[in-house]
C-alpha positions in Angstrom: -136.1 15.4 20.4 -133.8 17.7 22.4 -130.1 17.2 21.9 -127.9 19.2 24.3 -124.3 19.4 25.2 -125.2 20.4 28.8 -125.7 17.8 31.5 -129.3 18.9 32.2 -132.2 20.9 30.8 -132.5 24.2 32.6 -135.9 24.5 34.2 -136.9 20.9 33.5 -137.0 17.9 35.7 -135.2 14.8 34.5 -137.4 11.8 35.4 -135.2 8.9 34.2 -131.7 8.3 32.9 -131.8 5.6 30.2 -128.1 5.2 29.5 -125.4 6.0 26.9 -126.4 6.3 23.3 -124.1 6.9 20.3 -123.9 7.2 16.6 -121.1 7.1 14.1 -120.4 8.1 10.5 -117.3 7.3 8.5 -116.0 9.2 5.5 -113.9 7.1 3.1 -110.6 7.9 1.4 -112.3 8.5 -1.9 -114.1 11.5 -0.5 -110.7 13.0 0.4 -109.5 12.5 -3.2 -112.7 14.2 -4.5 -112.0 17.1 -2.2 -108.5 17.6 -3.4 -109.7 17.3 -7.0 -112.0 20.3 -6.3 -109.3 22.4 -4.8 -110.9 25.4 -6.5 -113.4 25.5 -3.7 -110.7 26.6 -1.3 -111.1 30.3 -0.4 -109.1 31.7 2.4 -107.8 28.3 3.4 -111.3 26.7 3.7 -112.9 24.1 1.5 -116.7 24.4 1.2 -117.0 20.9 -0.2 -115.0 19.4 2.7 -116.9 21.3 5.3 -120.2 20.2 3.7 -119.2 16.5 3.9 -118.1 16.9 7.5 -121.4 18.5 8.3 -123.3 15.6 6.6 -121.3 13.1 8.6 -122.0 15.0 11.9 -125.7 15.1 11.1 -125.7 11.3 10.3 -124.0 10.5 13.6 -126.4 12.7 15.6 -129.4 11.1 13.8 -128.2 7.6 14.7 -127.7 8.7 18.3 -131.2 10.1 18.4 -132.7 7.0 16.9 -131.0 4.9 19.5 -132.4 7.2 22.2 -136.0 6.9 20.7 -135.7 3.2 20.8 -135.0 3.4 24.6 -138.0 5.7 25.1 -136.1 8.9 25.6 -137.3 12.4 24.7 -133.9 14.0 25.0 -130.2 13.4 24.9 -128.0 15.4 27.3 -124.2 15.7 27.7 -123.6 15.2 24.0 -120.0 15.0 22.8 -118.9 15.1 19.2 -115.5 13.6 18.2 -113.7 13.7 14.9 -110.9 11.1 14.4 -108.8 9.8 11.5 -108.5 6.1 11.1 -105.5 4.6 9.3 -106.3 1.6 7.2 -103.1 -0.1 6.2 -101.6 1.4 3.1 -105.1 2.1 1.8 -105.2 5.6 3.3 -107.2 7.3 6.0 -110.8 7.5 6.8 -112.5 10.2 9.0 -114.9 9.1 11.7 -117.4 11.4 13.3 -119.0 10.1 16.5 -121.7 11.5 18.7 -122.5 10.2 22.2 -124.6 11.3 25.1 -127.0 10.2 27.8 -130.6 9.4 26.8 -133.1 10.7 29.3 -136.8 11.2 29.9 -137.6 14.7 31.1 -140.9 16.1 32.3 -142.4 18.1 29.5 
C-alpha cells in the first residue's frame, strides 16, 4: 500500500476518496527512564536507543493507519501527517504519542 505525504499520486488517477484514517502509538514513562539509564548511548547529543523507540512508535502508528485504510478497501493513503506530542498524566510523568493520519483512497493501478 502506498503511503504518501503528497495530496495525490503523480501520474495516477484517484478513483475514490474513502475518508480519514489514523493510527496512534504511545510510549510510556518507563521507556524514558530506560533511555536515561542508558545515557552512554548518547553521542554528539543523540540517543540511538531513544531514536529507535521513536522509529518503532512511528512504524506502529503508520501500520495501524494502513490497516484502517485496508479495511475501507483503499490501496493508498495520501496527505499523511505525522505528529509527536507529549501527554502529561497527573504526577505520574509524561508519555509520548505518535500519530499518523491521512486520506484513504483508491487509485487506478
